[in-house]
C-alpha positions as CSV (number, residue, x, y, z in Angstrom):
1,M,97.4,-109.7,138.2
2,L,95.1,-106.5,136.9
3,K,92.8,-107.7,134.2
4,F,90.3,-106.0,131.8
5,N,87.8,-108.8,130.8
6,T,84.6,-106.7,130.0
7,P,84.3,-104.0,127.5
8,A,82.7,-101.9,130.4
9,A,85.9,-102.8,132.2
10,I,88.2,-101.7,129.2
11,H,86.1,-99.0,128.8
12,N,86.8,-97.7,132.5
13,R,90.1,-98.4,133.1
14,F,92.4,-99.6,130.4
15,L,94.7,-97.9,128.2
16,V,94.9,-94.4,130.3
17,P,98.8,-94.9,131.0
18,F,99.5,-94.3,127.0
19,E,97.7,-91.3,126.6
20,P,100.7,-89.2,128.8
21,V,102.2,-90.6,125.3
22,L,100.7,-87.7,123.7
23,K,98.7,-85.8,125.2
24,K,99.2,-85.8,129.5
25,N,103.0,-86.1,129.6
26,K,102.8,-89.0,131.7
27,K,105.1,-92.2,131.9
28,P,103.3,-95.8,132.0
29,R,104.4,-97.5,135.6
30,A,106.9,-99.9,135.5
31,L,105.0,-103.6,135.5
32,L,106.4,-106.5,137.3
33,T,108.1,-108.9,135.3
34,G,109.9,-112.0,135.6
35,L,110.1,-116.0,135.5
36,A,108.8,-116.3,139.1
37,F,105.7,-114.5,138.0
38,F,105.1,-116.2,134.9
39,L,105.2,-119.4,136.4
40,F,102.6,-118.2,139.5
41,L,100.6,-116.9,136.5
42,F,100.8,-120.3,135.5
43,L,99.8,-122.2,138.5
44,F,97.2,-119.5,139.4
45,S,95.3,-120.3,135.9
46,I,95.2,-123.8,136.0
47,N,91.1,-124.7,135.7
48,E,90.7,-126.6,139.3
49,T,87.3,-127.9,138.1
50,G,88.0,-128.1,134.5
51,A,90.7,-128.1,131.4
52,Q,92.6,-125.1,131.0
53,C,92.0,-122.7,128.0
54,T,94.6,-122.8,125.1
55,I,95.2,-119.8,123.5
56,S,97.0,-119.6,119.8
57,C,98.8,-115.9,119.2
58,P,99.3,-114.5,115.6
59,G,102.1,-113.9,113.7
60,V,101.7,-110.1,113.4
61,T,101.2,-108.7,117.0
62,A,100.7,-104.7,116.2
63,R,97.4,-104.0,116.1
64,D,96.1,-100.7,114.8
65,L,92.8,-98.8,116.3
66,V,90.9,-96.7,113.9
67,L,89.1,-93.8,114.8
68,D,85.2,-93.9,113.7
69,N,83.4,-91.0,111.8
70,T,83.5,-89.3,115.0
71,G,87.1,-89.0,115.8
72,N,87.0,-91.6,118.6
73,A,87.5,-95.5,119.4
74,T,87.1,-97.7,122.2
75,L,89.5,-100.2,122.7
76,N,88.0,-103.7,123.6
77,A,88.5,-107.2,123.2
78,S,86.8,-107.1,119.9
79,L,90.1,-105.9,118.3
80,F,92.1,-109.1,119.1
81,G,89.1,-112.0,119.2
82,P,89.2,-112.6,115.4
83,L,93.4,-112.7,115.8
84,I,93.7,-115.7,118.3
85,T,92.3,-119.2,118.1
86,S,91.2,-121.2,121.4
87,N,90.4,-124.5,122.8
88,C,87.8,-122.4,124.7
89,P,84.7,-120.8,123.1
90,L,84.8,-117.3,121.7
91,T,81.8,-115.0,121.6
92,P,81.9,-112.6,119.1
93,P,81.2,-109.5,119.1
94,D,82.3,-108.6,122.3
95,Y,84.2,-111.9,123.3
96,P,83.8,-112.0,126.9
97,E,86.2,-114.8,127.3
98,I,88.9,-112.4,126.7
99,S,91.0,-110.3,129.2
100,I,93.4,-107.8,128.5
101,W,96.3,-107.2,131.0
102,E,98.7,-104.7,131.5
103,N,101.2,-106.7,133.7
104,P,101.2,-110.1,133.3
105,G,102.8,-110.6,136.7
106,A,100.1,-108.7,138.8
107,T,98.5,-110.6,141.6
108,T,96.0,-108.1,142.7
109,P,94.1,-105.6,140.7
110,Y,96.3,-102.9,139.5
111,P,95.1,-99.3,140.9
112,T,95.7,-97.0,137.9
113,A,94.1,-93.4,137.8
114,F,94.0,-94.0,134.1
115,D,91.1,-92.4,132.4
116,G,89.8,-95.4,130.4
117,P,90.1,-96.8,127.1
118,L,88.3,-93.8,124.9
119,F,90.9,-92.8,122.2
120,D,90.2,-89.6,119.9
121,C,91.8,-87.6,117.4
122,F,94.2,-86.0,120.0
123,D,95.8,-89.6,120.3
124,V,96.1,-90.4,116.5
125,G,99.8,-92.3,116.5
126,S,99.6,-93.0,119.8
127,I,101.3,-96.7,120.4
128,I,99.5,-98.5,123.2
129,G,101.6,-101.7,124.8
130,P,102.8,-104.2,125.3
131,L,99.0,-105.5,126.0
132,Y,98.6,-109.2,127.1
133,I,95.7,-111.0,126.4
134,T,94.0,-114.5,127.8
135,V,91.2,-116.7,127.3
136,S,88.7,-117.9,130.6
137,N,86.2,-120.0,130.8
138,G,85.7,-119.7,134.0
139,P,87.9,-120.2,137.3
140,G,91.1,-122.2,136.9
141,T,91.0,-122.1,133.2
142,Q,92.7,-119.3,132.0
143,S,95.0,-119.2,129.1
144,G,98.4,-118.1,128.5
145,T,99.3,-115.1,127.0
146,C,99.8,-113.2,124.0
147,E,101.5,-110.0,123.6
148,F,100.2,-107.4,121.4
149,T,101.0,-103.2,120.7
150,V,98.2,-101.2,119.7
151,T,98.6,-98.0,117.1
152,I,95.9,-95.1,117.0
153,V,95.0,-94.4,113.6
154,D,92.9,-92.3,111.7
155,N,92.4,-93.9,108.3
156,I,89.3,-91.8,107.2
157,V,90.0,-89.7,104.3
158,P,89.2,-86.4,104.2
159,V,86.1,-85.2,101.7
160,I,87.1,-82.1,99.8
161,T,84.3,-80.5,97.9
162,P,85.6,-77.5,95.3
163,D,83.5,-74.5,95.4
164,P,80.6,-75.4,92.5
165,F,81.0,-72.2,90.8
166,A,80.0,-72.1,87.1
167,S,82.5,-72.3,84.6
168,P,83.4,-71.0,81.8
169,V,82.9,-67.4,83.1
170,S,83.7,-64.1,81.3
171,A,86.4,-61.4,82.3
172,D,85.2,-58.5,84.1
173,P,84.5,-55.4,81.5
174,G,87.4,-54.0,80.4
175,A,89.9,-56.3,81.7
176,C,91.8,-59.3,81.1
177,A,90.8,-61.0,84.3
178,V,88.0,-61.7,86.6
179,D,88.1,-61.1,89.7
180,L,86.6,-64.2,92.0
181,T,86.3,-65.9,95.5
182,L,86.2,-69.6,95.4
183,T,85.6,-71.6,98.4
184,A,86.5,-75.4,99.1
185,Q,84.9,-76.9,101.6
186,V,86.6,-80.3,103.4
187,E,84.5,-83.0,105.5
188,D,87.0,-85.0,108.4
189,N,86.2,-86.8,111.1
190,C,89.3,-85.2,112.8
191,P,89.6,-81.8,111.1
192,N,91.9,-80.2,113.8
193,N,94.6,-82.1,112.2
194,L,94.2,-81.1,108.9
195,V,96.1,-77.9,107.0
196,M,94.4,-76.9,104.1
197,S,96.1,-74.7,100.9
198,H,95.5,-74.3,97.4
199,T,97.6,-74.1,94.5
200,L,97.1,-72.1,91.0
201,T,98.3,-73.3,87.7
202,G,98.2,-72.4,84.2
203,A,96.5,-68.9,83.6
204,T,96.7,-67.8,86.9
205,T,99.5,-69.1,89.0
206,G,100.7,-68.9,92.8
207,A,100.3,-71.2,95.9
208,F,98.3,-70.0,99.0
209,P,97.2,-71.3,102.2
210,G,93.6,-72.0,102.8
211,F,90.4,-73.0,101.0
212,T,89.1,-69.4,100.4
213,A,90.7,-68.7,96.7
214,T,90.1,-64.8,96.7
215,H,91.9,-64.2,93.1
216,Q,92.2,-62.3,90.1
217,Y,92.0,-65.0,87.7
218,N,93.3,-64.0,84.0
219,V,91.8,-65.2,80.9
220,G,92.4,-68.7,80.2
221,T,92.4,-71.8,81.8
222,T,93.4,-71.8,85.5
223,T,93.7,-75.3,87.4
224,I,93.0,-75.2,91.0
225,T,94.5,-77.5,93.5
226,W,93.0,-77.9,96.9
227,Q,95.3,-79.8,99.3
228,V,94.6,-81.0,102.4
229,I,97.5,-82.3,104.7
230,D,96.5,-84.7,107.4
231,V,99.5,-83.9,110.3
232,P,99.7,-86.9,112.0
233,T,100.0,-89.1,109.3
234,G,101.4,-86.9,107.1
235,N,99.3,-87.9,104.2
236,T,98.0,-85.5,101.8
237,F,94.5,-85.1,99.9
238,T,94.0,-83.3,96.6
239,A,90.8,-82.3,94.8
240,T,90.9,-80.4,91.3
241,S,88.9,-77.4,90.0
242,T,89.1,-76.0,86.7
243,L,87.8,-72.5,86.3
244,V,87.5,-71.3,82.7
245,V,87.7,-67.3,82.4
246,Q,86.7,-66.3,78.5
247,D,87.3,-63.2,76.7
248,N,84.3,-62.3,75.4
249,E,84.8,-58.6,74.6
250,D,85.7,-57.7,71.2
251,P,88.5,-55.5,70.2
252,V,86.8,-51.8,69.3
253,F,88.2,-49.3,66.9
254,V,89.3,-46.1,68.6
255,G,87.2,-43.2,67.3
256,G,84.9,-45.6,65.3
257,P,85.3,-48.3,62.4
258,P,87.1,-47.4,59.2
259,V,86.1,-44.7,57.0
260,G,85.9,-44.9,53.3
261,P,85.3,-42.3,50.2
262,A,82.5,-40.5,50.6
263,G,81.1,-41.1,47.5
264,D,82.5,-42.6,44.0
265,L,86.4,-41.4,43.0
266,S,87.0,-40.1,39.4
267,A,89.2,-42.1,37.5
268,N,92.2,-40.0,36.6
269,G,93.9,-39.5,33.2
270,S,95.3,-43.1,34.1
271,C,92.1,-44.4,34.7
272,E,92.8,-44.7,38.4
273,A,92.2,-42.7,41.4
274,S,94.4,-42.5,44.9
275,F,92.6,-42.8,48.4
276,D,94.4,-43.2,52.1
277,V,93.5,-46.4,53.4
278,V,93.7,-45.0,57.0
279,A,93.3,-48.2,59.8
280,P,92.5,-46.5,62.8
281,P,94.0,-47.8,66.6
282,L,92.7,-50.1,68.5
283,S,91.5,-50.9,71.9
284,D,91.1,-54.5,73.7
285,N,91.0,-55.8,77.1
286,C,93.6,-58.6,76.3
287,G,95.3,-57.0,73.5
288,I,95.4,-57.5,69.9
289,D,96.7,-60.4,68.2
290,I,96.2,-59.6,64.5
291,Y,95.4,-56.8,62.6
292,V,95.2,-57.0,58.8
293,V,93.9,-54.7,55.9
294,D,93.0,-57.1,52.9
295,I,92.7,-55.1,49.7
296,D,90.3,-57.2,47.1
297,Y,90.7,-55.4,43.9
298,P,88.4,-55.8,40.6
299,T,89.4,-59.1,38.8
300,G,92.4,-58.9,36.2
301,T,93.6,-55.5,37.9
302,F,96.0,-55.2,40.5
303,A,97.1,-58.4,42.5
304,D,94.8,-58.1,46.1
305,E,97.0,-57.0,49.3
306,T,96.9,-58.4,52.8
307,L,98.7,-55.5,55.2
308,S,99.2,-55.4,58.3
309,A,98.2,-52.5,60.5
310,D,99.8,-51.3,64.0
311,A,96.9,-51.6,66.5
312,I,98.2,-49.2,69.0
313,T,99.0,-45.8,66.7
314,G,97.0,-47.4,63.4
315,T,98.5,-46.9,60.1
316,T,97.6,-45.1,56.6
317,F,98.3,-46.8,53.6
318,M,98.3,-44.9,50.3
319,R,96.9,-46.9,47.6
320,T,96.1,-46.1,43.9
321,F,92.7,-47.9,43.0
322,P,91.5,-49.1,39.5
323,L,88.2,-48.4,37.7
324,G,85.9,-50.5,39.3
325,I,84.8,-51.8,42.9
326,T,87.8,-52.8,45.5
327,M,86.6,-54.1,48.5
328,V,88.6,-53.2,51.6
329,T,88.1,-55.2,54.7
330,F,89.7,-54.7,58.3
331,T,90.0,-57.7,60.5
332,V,90.6,-57.6,64.1
333,E,91.4,-60.6,66.2
334,D,92.6,-60.3,69.8
335,F,94.7,-63.1,71.9
336,N,91.5,-65.0,72.6
337,G,90.2,-65.4,69.4
338,N,87.1,-62.6,69.2
339,V,86.8,-61.1,65.9
340,I,85.6,-58.0,63.9
341,T,85.7,-57.0,60.8
342,S,84.6,-53.8,58.7
343,S,84.8,-52.9,55.3
344,Y,83.9,-50.5,52.8
345,N,83.9,-50.3,49.2
346,V,86.3,-47.7,47.0
347,V,84.3,-47.6,43.8
348,V,86.4,-45.9,40.7
349,V,84.2,-44.3,37.8
350,D,85.2,-43.1,34.6
351,N,83.7,-39.3,34.6
352,T,86.2,-38.3,31.9
353,G,84.9,-38.6,28.2
354,P,87.2,-39.5,25.4
355,S,89.4,-36.9,23.9
356,F,90.3,-35.8,20.1
357,G,93.3,-34.7,21.1
358,A,95.0,-32.1,18.7
359,A,92.6,-32.9,15.9
360,P,92.2,-30.1,13.2
361,T,88.5,-28.3,13.8
362,N,88.9,-26.2,10.6
363,V,89.7,-27.9,7.2
364,T,90.0,-25.7,3.9
365,V,90.1,-27.5,0.5
366,N,90.3,-26.1,-2.8
367,P,89.8,-28.2,-5.6
368,P,90.5,-27.7,-9.1
369,G,86.8,-28.5,-9.9
370,C,83.6,-27.9,-8.1
371,S,84.2,-30.7,-5.5
372,A,86.6,-32.4,-3.4
373,L,87.0,-36.2,-2.1
374,V,87.9,-35.0,1.4
375,N,89.8,-37.3,4.0
376,L,87.9,-36.9,7.4
377,D,88.8,-39.6,9.0
378,Y,89.1,-39.0,12.9
379,S,89.2,-42.0,14.5
380,G,92.9,-41.8,15.0
381,Y,92.7,-38.6,16.8
382,I,90.5,-40.3,19.8
383,T,92.1,-41.7,23.0
384,D,90.4,-42.1,26.4
385,N,91.4,-42.3,29.7
386,C,90.4,-45.6,30.2
387,F,91.5,-47.5,27.0
388,P,93.2,-49.8,26.9
389,H,92.2,-51.1,29.9
390,T,92.9,-54.3,32.0
391,P,90.7,-56.5,32.0
392,A,89.7,-55.7,28.3
393,I,86.9,-52.9,28.0
394,P,85.4,-51.8,24.7
395,A,86.8,-49.0,22.7
396,P,84.9,-45.6,22.6
397,T,82.5,-45.5,19.4
398,A,82.0,-42.4,17.6
399,T,79.3,-41.0,15.2
400,F,79.6,-38.0,12.8
401,E,77.3,-35.5,11.3
402,V,77.3,-33.5,8.3
403,D,75.3,-30.3,8.0
404,S,74.9,-28.1,5.4
405,A,73.0,-24.8,5.7
406,G,71.3,-26.3,8.5
407,V,70.1,-29.7,6.7
408,I,71.9,-32.7,7.8
409,I,73.3,-34.2,4.7
410,H,75.1,-37.1,5.9
411,S,75.9,-39.1,9.0
412,G,77.2,-42.3,10.0
413,P,78.4,-44.5,12.8
414,T,81.8,-44.1,13.0
415,A,84.6,-41.3,12.8
416,D,85.3,-41.6,9.6
417,A,83.0,-38.7,7.4
418,S,85.4,-38.9,4.0
419,R,83.7,-38.4,1.1
420,E,83.4,-36.1,-1.9
421,Y,82.2,-32.7,-0.9
422,F,80.8,-30.1,-2.9
423,A,82.3,-26.5,-2.6
424,G,80.7,-25.0,0.3
425,I,81.2,-24.8,4.0
426,Y,80.2,-27.7,5.7
427,T,79.9,-28.3,9.7
428,V,80.9,-31.8,10.8
429,T,80.2,-33.2,14.2
430,F,81.9,-35.7,15.6
431,T,80.7,-37.6,18.9
432,A,82.7,-39.9,20.5
433,T,81.6,-42.3,23.8
434,D,83.4,-44.3,25.8
435,N,82.4,-47.5,27.6
436,A,81.3,-45.4,30.5
437,G,78.9,-43.4,28.7
438,N,80.8,-40.3,28.8
439,T,80.9,-38.3,25.6
440,T,82.9,-35.9,23.9
441,T,81.8,-33.5,21.0
442,L,84.3,-32.4,18.2
443,V,82.7,-29.7,15.7
444,V,84.7,-29.2,12.5
445,T,84.5,-26.4,10.3
446,L,84.8,-27.7,6.3
447,T,85.5,-25.1,3.8
448,V,85.4,-26.0,0.1
449,T,86.7,-23.5,-1.8
450,D,85.4,-22.3,-5.8
451,V,87.0,-19.0,-7.1
452,D,85.9,-19.4,-10.6
453,P,83.2,-16.6,-11.2
454,P,79.8,-17.6,-13.1
455,M,79.4,-16.4,-16.6
456,A,76.0,-13.9,-17.4
457,M,74.1,-14.0,-19.8
458,C,70.7,-12.3,-20.9
459,K,68.2,-11.9,-23.3
460,D,65.5,-9.3,-24.4
461,I,62.0,-10.1,-23.0
462,T,58.7,-8.7,-23.3
463,V,56.6,-8.8,-19.9
464,S,52.6,-7.9,-19.7
465,V,51.8,-5.6,-17.3
466,D,49.1,-7.3,-14.9
467,A,45.3,-5.9,-14.1
468,N,47.2,-4.0,-11.7
469,G,49.4,-1.8,-14.2
470,S,52.3,-3.3,-12.4
471,V,54.8,-6.3,-13.1
472,T,57.8,-7.7,-11.6
473,V,60.5,-9.3,-13.4
474,N,62.4,-11.8,-11.4
475,A,66.3,-12.0,-12.6
476,M,66.3,-15.5,-13.4
477,Q,63.6,-14.7,-16.3
478,V,66.3,-12.5,-18.3
479,D,68.8,-15.4,-17.9
480,D,69.8,-16.9,-21.0
481,G,72.1,-19.5,-20.2
482,S,74.4,-18.3,-17.6
483,S,76.6,-20.9,-16.2
484,D,79.1,-22.0,-13.4
485,N,81.9,-24.8,-12.8
486,C,79.7,-25.4,-9.8
487,A,76.3,-23.9,-9.4
488,I,74.6,-20.7,-9.5
489,T,72.4,-19.8,-6.7
490,V,71.8,-16.2,-6.8
491,Y,70.2,-14.2,-9.9
492,E,70.7,-10.2,-9.3
493,I,69.3,-7.4,-11.7
494,R,69.1,-3.7,-11.4
495,R,68.3,-0.8,-13.6
496,P,71.3,1.0,-15.6
497,G,73.1,3.9,-14.0
498,P,75.0,4.2,-10.7
499,I,73.9,2.1,-7.8
500,T,71.7,3.8,-5.5
501,A,69.8,3.0,-2.6
502,T,66.6,2.9,-4.9
503,N,68.8,1.3,-7.5
504,D,70.9,-1.9,-6.2
505,W,71.6,-5.4,-7.2
506,G,68.4,-7.5,-6.4
507,P,66.3,-10.6,-7.4
508,S,63.7,-8.7,-9.4
509,L,63.0,-5.2,-10.6
510,S,59.5,-3.9,-10.7
511,F,57.9,-1.6,-14.0
512,A,54.7,0.1,-14.0
513,C,52.7,1.2,-17.3
514,N,52.0,4.6,-16.3
515,A,56.6,4.8,-16.8
516,N,57.6,1.8,-18.1
517,L,55.9,1.0,-21.4
518,G,58.1,0.1,-23.9
519,A,61.6,-1.2,-23.8
520,N,63.3,-0.8,-20.8
521,G,67.3,-1.2,-20.5
522,Y,68.6,-3.5,-17.5
523,M,71.9,-5.3,-16.1
524,F,71.7,-8.7,-15.0
525,R,74.5,-10.7,-13.2
526,V,75.0,-14.5,-11.0
527,K,76.5,-15.8,-8.5
528,D,77.9,-19.3,-7.1
529,G,77.0,-20.8,-4.0
530,N,80.6,-19.9,-3.1
531,G,80.0,-15.8,-3.4
532,N,81.9,-15.7,-6.6
533,I,80.2,-13.0,-9.0
534,S,80.1,-12.8,-12.5
535,N,80.2,-10.8,-15.1
536,E,77.4,-7.8,-15.8
537,C,75.7,-8.7,-18.4
538,T,74.6,-5.3,-20.4
539,G,72.5,-4.3,-24.0
540,Q,69.3,-6.4,-23.5
541,T,66.0,-4.7,-22.8
542,I,62.9,-5.7,-20.9
543,T,60.2,-4.3,-23.6
544,V,56.8,-4.2,-21.0
545,I,53.6,-3.9,-22.9
546,D,50.3,-3.9,-22.1
547,D,48.1,-6.5,-23.7
548,M,45.2,-6.7,-21.0
549,E,41.7,-5.4,-22.3
550,P,40.0,-2.7,-20.7
551,T,36.9,-3.9,-18.7
552,A,33.9,-2.2,-20.7
553,Q,30.6,-1.8,-18.5
554,C,27.4,-1.3,-20.0
555,T,24.3,0.6,-18.5
556,N,20.4,0.3,-20.1
557,I,19.0,3.2,-21.0
558,T,15.5,4.5,-22.3
559,R,15.6,7.3,-24.9
560,D,12.4,8.9,-26.7
561,I,11.9,9.7,-30.2
562,D,11.9,13.5,-30.9
563,P,9.4,15.2,-33.4
564,M,11.8,17.8,-33.7
565,V,14.9,16.3,-35.0
566,A,13.0,14.6,-37.8
567,N,11.4,12.1,-35.0
568,T,14.6,10.3,-34.2
569,V,16.8,10.2,-30.8
570,T,20.6,10.1,-30.8
571,V,22.4,7.8,-28.4
572,T,26.0,8.2,-27.4
573,A,28.8,5.3,-26.5
574,A,29.0,7.7,-23.3
575,E,25.4,7.4,-22.1
576,I,25.5,3.5,-22.2
577,N,29.1,3.8,-20.4
578,S,29.0,2.7,-16.8
579,G,32.6,2.9,-15.1
580,S,34.2,0.9,-17.9
581,N,37.9,1.0,-16.7
582,D,41.7,-0.1,-17.8
583,N,44.7,-0.9,-16.0
584,C,46.7,1.3,-17.4
585,T,44.7,3.8,-19.3
586,A,42.6,6.4,-17.6
587,S,38.3,5.7,-17.7
588,G,38.6,9.1,-18.9
589,S,41.1,8.6,-21.7
590,L,39.5,5.6,-22.8
591,I,38.0,5.7,-26.3
592,L,34.6,4.5,-26.5
593,G,32.5,3.5,-29.4
594,I,28.9,2.4,-30.2
595,S,27.3,0.4,-32.8
596,K,24.1,-1.3,-33.4
597,M,26.0,-4.3,-34.3
598,G,28.0,-6.7,-32.7
599,T,30.7,-6.3,-35.2
600,G,30.5,-2.7,-35.4
601,P,31.5,-0.4,-36.9
602,F,31.5,1.6,-34.1
603,G,31.3,5.0,-33.4
604,P,30.7,7.8,-31.0
605,D,26.9,7.7,-31.2
606,V,23.9,5.7,-33.2
607,I,20.7,7.1,-34.2
608,F,17.0,5.5,-33.8
609,D,13.7,6.8,-35.7
610,C,10.4,5.9,-35.3
611,A,10.8,2.5,-36.6
612,E,13.0,1.3,-33.8
613,V,10.8,2.2,-31.4
614,G,11.0,-0.4,-28.9
615,N,13.7,-2.2,-27.1
616,Q,17.0,-1.9,-29.0
617,T,20.4,-3.8,-28.4
618,V,23.8,-1.9,-29.0
619,W,27.4,-2.5,-28.2
620,L,29.8,-0.2,-26.4
621,E,33.5,-0.7,-27.5
622,V,36.2,0.6,-25.3
623,T,39.9,1.1,-26.6
624,D,42.4,2.2,-24.4
625,A,45.6,3.7,-25.5
626,S,47.5,0.6,-26.6
627,G,44.6,-0.5,-28.8
628,N,43.3,-3.4,-26.4
629,V,39.3,-3.5,-26.5
630,D,36.5,-4.6,-24.8
631,I,32.8,-4.7,-25.5
632,C,29.9,-5.0,-23.9
633,M,26.4,-5.1,-24.5
634,A,23.1,-2.8,-23.5
635,T,19.8,-2.6,-24.1
636,V,18.3,1.3,-25.5
637,T,14.7,1.5,-25.1
638,V,13.2,3.7,-27.7
639,R,10.0,5.5,-27.2
640,D,7.4,7.2,-29.2
641,V,6.0,9.7,-26.6
642,T,4.7,12.2,-29.2
643,D,0.7,12.2,-29.7
644,P,-0.4,11.8,-33.3
645,V,-2.5,14.2,-35.3
646,A,-6.0,12.8,-36.3
647,M,-7.1,13.5,-40.0
648,A,-10.2,12.4,-41.6
649,A,-11.7,12.2,-45.3
650,P,-14.6,11.2,-46.9
651,F,-15.0,7.7,-47.4
652,T,-17.4,6.0,-50.0
653,A,-18.5,2.2,-49.6
654,F,-20.5,0.5,-51.6
655,L,-22.7,-2.8,-51.1
656,T,-22.1,-5.9,-53.3
657,A,-23.6,-9.2,-54.0
658,T,-20.7,-10.7,-51.7
659,N,-21.4,-8.4,-49.3
660,P,-25.1,-7.8,-49.1
661,G,-26.7,-5.1,-46.5
662,T,-23.6,-4.5,-44.6
663,V,-20.3,-2.7,-45.5
664,A,-17.1,-2.6,-43.0
665,V,-15.1,0.7,-42.6
666,S,-12.2,0.4,-40.6
667,G,-10.0,3.6,-39.3
668,A,-7.4,3.8,-42.2
669,D,-10.6,3.9,-44.8
670,I,-10.8,7.4,-43.3
671,N,-7.3,8.2,-41.9
């Protein structure tokens, strides 16, 4: 009998006959069987020197020989030792007491050409046997047999290591996917027995051979299932990777973001303004999901709107905007949640002032008297493009001013200038101001007429010329109670006769003493403030008089006694006159008089004699043509310049008892 009773023997001799089953295409040699052989084996195995070993076989005689991490396995007694029991000692782990037989009937060593008991990955699935196991503890102790079959198996699970890529990743610029190559690694003791593949599910799909996954991965989550099939066993092993491809690219407004108005829009007559909201076309690497335009109108005006725009062609929305600030917001979201917004304000302002509509600008009133209560309430004429308004804004305000001949005589904070107006022409200026500060002015000409002429009344007056010999008479000086239903504003006078360039109506007349002294006729009239002219008053006179004294001017003189004229000297008025003058009478025509007394009488001259030698006061009286008199005083020095004639006469003087011895003789005594 051929037996393999040592690990070395098994390693060198056994199991090779079974290899042709998988890799050499050989069949095992036939083993002799039969009862005679079993009987012979039994008799041969009796221990002649000791008790025969027993052997107890397990209930399951199929045994797996598992390849190790290197893909190899060796069949030896250690595979069966733990499964049997015997009265003879068994020594693990090599169990030298165990023998493995190919043929229980063999009596001589079996001459096998088998390669030995070393198995590898190519033997996986091969079944070896039957094999016969005996236990021996020396000559003559060999036990009976246990029959086994052995299957070569590979129980080591392949280890799949997915590509250690970093997830998430961003899509390629301008694309909704990313080009990537992912490679998984697999470790196994029998790699040649493996078939590898990978399957994509989720955002990217497909089944592909191999562990190199070069694909275009769509945006989203792709699950990569790496699969290994162990061909000999048909077992499948998998591992998964999750690749998240993100779309981090925002949508783009083609041609730039939306453009709002270049400036504020002016409200029209309805307090609104039109503007086209243009939503431009869009581009995105993955496509647009949402494209809306939100129009947020001022509170209380229009209802807010949300409009959907076309991302491919763009959309134009024709809209009317109310007064105030409206925000227009463009919101774009692609299919992967990338959002962009753009906004601008549409500002509508009120640049239009209020209107007075068809309000009259000329008002004429013809009262029966000099005044009238005129209704100038223009409040009802004022309108504004933005009033009334929703929401409510204040109504326009108004003021007025009444101008009469350049003077503001009345004003107020309303558009009602009603009041009593006297006859005349008035300029009434109304100013309306709206809530935006715009102003509008309306100028109204109010004419209150007066058609009743005044009544002129004049009188005689007397006037005196002045120092220049003239006098100006104002027309009002001759007024004798002229009247008018309103008021007289103009007084005019002129000389009688036709109207000429030098004799026309005017405010005064001038008179001169050289031509107009005495009574002068005149014509007089008045006008009221409304241009009405009175009657012409005549028949009265203006008497021009000269009641101004002349100016007497004296000069001091010296005169000598004339012995030829009875020892006297005559002094005339002209001699002491030193330029006396008058406003009307020429100097040469003045009447001069002289007197030794201030009270006169005055004559043409005065006479001085020797008794008046010395300084003598005289008075000059000057009289003009109108009899006006002025007096001045002068000094006349009277001198005696003639030598006397001496004539002596005898003189007798007597001494007296009271005058003894001397006597006094004076010149007079001998004169």
